[in-house]
N, CA, C and O of each residue as an XYZ file, in Angstrom:
228
protein
N       3.367     -5.746     27.816
C       2.962     -5.709     26.968
C       1.829     -6.999     26.709
O       1.985     -8.143     27.137
N       0.771     -6.560     25.977
C      -0.009     -7.460     25.422
C       0.446     -8.757     24.758
O       1.221     -8.611     23.813
N       0.141     -9.844     25.048
C       0.432    -10.847     23.811
C      -0.575    -10.790     23.006
O      -1.781    -10.698     23.236
N       0.538    -10.906     21.181
C      -0.444    -10.678     19.927
C       0.173    -12.278     19.548
O       0.974    -13.046     20.081
N      -0.523    -12.291     18.550
C      -0.342    -13.206     17.595
C      -0.436    -12.513     16.354
O      -1.322    -11.799     15.885
N       1.196    -13.057     15.724
C       1.099    -12.743     14.556
C       1.453    -13.218     13.628
O       2.087    -14.256     13.819
N       1.276    -12.791     12.195
C       1.509    -13.086     10.793
C       2.388    -12.353      9.977
O       2.510    -11.130     10.051
N       3.112    -13.211      9.060
C       3.942    -12.749      8.050
C       3.560    -12.803      6.964
O       2.762    -13.682      6.639
N       4.050    -11.810      6.019
C       3.532    -11.808      4.536
C       3.822    -13.283      3.925
O       4.490    -14.038      4.632
N       3.444    -13.672      2.875
C       3.998    -15.022      1.695
C       4.791    -14.513      1.142
O       5.596    -15.205      0.519
N       4.894    -13.152      1.135
C       5.870    -12.589      0.233
C       7.280    -12.482      0.978
O       8.298    -12.189      0.350
N       7.284    -12.679      2.039
C       8.692    -12.202      3.255
C       9.801    -13.294      2.020
O       9.538    -14.027      1.067
N      10.762    -12.965      2.550
C      11.918    -13.639      2.184
C      12.531    -14.698      3.006
O      12.308    -14.559      4.209
N      13.293    -15.789      2.656
C      13.776    -16.885      3.411
C      14.444    -16.444      4.655
O      14.294    -16.949      5.768
N      15.240    -15.386      4.322
C      16.111    -14.753      5.357
C      15.155    -14.077      6.437
O      15.821    -13.425      7.241
N      14.004    -14.050      6.646
C      13.377    -13.210      7.436
C      13.415    -11.876      7.434
O      12.833    -11.346      8.380
N      13.846    -11.284      6.775
C      13.717     -9.800      6.568
C      12.389     -9.222      6.225
O      12.153     -8.739      5.118
N      11.705     -9.269      6.996
C       9.996     -8.578      6.751
C       9.511     -8.204      7.801
O      10.092     -8.525      8.837
N       8.400     -7.478      7.861
C       7.233     -7.083      9.361
C       6.124     -7.914      9.102
O       5.684     -8.372      8.048
N       5.708     -8.033     10.448
C       5.099     -9.209     10.674
C       3.698     -8.080     11.182
O       3.744     -7.016     11.799
N       2.482     -8.875     10.604
C       1.096     -7.823     11.052
C       0.562     -8.946     12.302
O       0.687    -10.170     12.281
N      -0.064     -8.092     13.374
C      -0.826     -8.739     14.494
C      -2.162     -8.885     14.161
O      -2.944     -8.035     13.734
N      -2.406    -10.544     14.505
C      -4.053    -10.689     14.092
C      -4.723     -9.842     13.991
O      -5.465     -9.921     13.012
N      -4.862     -8.716     14.781
C      -5.965     -7.821     15.231
C      -5.822     -6.677     14.507
O      -6.676     -5.799     14.631
N      -4.759     -6.506     13.662
C      -4.596     -5.667     12.520
C      -4.181     -4.333     13.012
O      -4.244     -3.344     12.282
N      -3.759     -4.286     14.227
C      -3.216     -2.774     14.842
C      -1.896     -3.022     15.448
O      -1.848     -2.567     16.591
N      -0.817     -3.588     15.063
C       0.299     -3.890     15.116
C       1.301     -4.322     14.169
O       1.168     -5.357     13.515
N       2.437     -3.452     14.067
C       3.515     -4.111     13.390
C       4.861     -4.470     14.005
O       5.237     -3.791     14.961
N       5.579     -5.402     13.588
C       6.924     -5.515     14.329
C       8.072     -6.033     13.342
O       7.628     -6.418     12.261
N       8.986     -6.089     13.444
C      10.111     -6.303     12.627
C      10.511     -7.626     13.200
O      10.779     -7.757     14.394
N      10.546     -8.541     12.392
C      10.614    -10.354     11.990
C      11.545    -10.471     12.772
O      11.325    -11.208     13.733
N      12.972     -9.787     12.675
C      14.041    -10.241     13.101
C      13.993     -9.685     14.286
O      15.175     -9.578     14.612
N      13.279     -9.231     15.199
C      13.206     -8.952     16.444
C      11.991     -8.844     17.110
O      11.302     -7.904     17.507
N      11.906    -10.120     17.130
C      10.438    -10.281     18.049
C       9.671    -10.198     19.183
O       8.445    -10.244     19.291
N      10.774    -10.032     20.266
C      11.081     -9.403     21.146
C      11.136     -8.104     21.320
O      11.032     -7.812     22.511
N      11.292     -6.955     20.425
C      11.551     -5.839     20.353
C      10.357     -4.974     20.436
O       9.348     -5.466     20.941
N      10.333     -4.052     20.116
C       9.046     -2.764     20.132
C       8.374     -3.049     19.127
O       8.852     -3.420     18.055
N       6.924     -2.870     19.433
C       5.791     -2.891     18.105
C       5.482     -1.496     17.763
O       5.917     -0.520     18.373
N       4.661     -1.469     16.693
C       4.544     -0.191     16.186
C       3.003      0.179     16.029
O       2.696     -0.084     14.867
N       1.940      0.668     16.711
C       0.442      0.927     16.840
C       0.431      1.506     15.466
O       1.263      2.233     14.924
N      -0.952      0.915     14.923
C      -1.196      1.879     13.804
C      -2.680      1.386     13.384
O      -3.156      0.265     13.559
N      -3.223      2.399     12.847
C      -4.466      2.452     12.479
C      -4.828      1.965     10.799
O      -4.450      2.598      9.813
N      -5.439      1.014     10.775
C      -5.668      0.585      9.052
C      -6.391      0.988      8.058
O      -6.165      0.929      6.849
N      -7.573      1.541      8.828
C      -8.328      2.190      8.530
C      -8.244      3.140      7.316
O      -8.869      2.957      6.271
N      -7.379      4.210      7.564
C      -6.770      4.971      6.593
C      -6.237      4.284      5.266
O      -6.564      4.601      4.122
N      -5.448      3.388      5.599
C      -4.971      2.727      4.847
C      -6.154      2.121      3.793
O      -6.345      2.428      2.616
N      -6.714      1.368      4.454
C      -7.680      0.329      3.597
C      -8.497      1.512      2.961
O      -8.644      1.078      1.819
N      -9.016      2.535      2.984
C      -9.615      3.841      2.368
C      -8.731      4.335      1.412
O      -9.295      4.914      0.484
N      -7.528      4.283      1.359
C      -6.778      5.146      0.391
C      -6.546      3.827     -0.648
O      -6.499      4.171     -1.829
N      -6.389      2.350     -0.399
C      -6.178      1.658     -1.178
C      -7.609      1.605     -2.048
O      -7.600      1.488     -3.274
N      -8.690      1.694     -1.358
C      -9.903      1.307     -1.919
C     -10.289      2.441     -3.200
O     -11.019      2.265     -4.176
N      -9.345      3.900     -2.705
C      -9.682      4.977     -3.572
C      -8.818      5.107     -4.727
O      -8.967      5.928     -5.632
N      -7.916      4.249     -4.634
C      -6.824      4.308     -5.909
C      -5.658      4.729     -5.619
O      -4.784      4.421     -6.429
N      -5.237      5.556     -4.398
C      -4.425      6.084     -4.069
C      -2.812      5.526     -4.297
O      -1.785      6.206     -4.281
N      -2.920      4.429     -4.459
C      -1.780      3.597     -4.882
C      -1.462      2.716     -6.145
O      -0.591      1.868     -6.340
N      -2.521      3.238     -6.972
C      -2.602      2.536     -8.363
C      -1.280      3.074     -9.117
O      -0.566      4.014     -8.769
N      -1.143      2.262    -10.204
C       0.140      2.736    -11.004
C      -0.369      3.103    -12.401
O       0.416      3.511    -13.256
């Protein structure tokens, strides 16, 4: 597996319950299992949905 650099949300709790995002913006992982599996993602559709207001309340 390729080596990734990871970033954690500033909203993550002190107990580490969160996901981390690769700085390349194409992988996510469980912060409690840094050596476990990662999930490949395509952020472009998500960004489009945000811009289109699909998550507005």
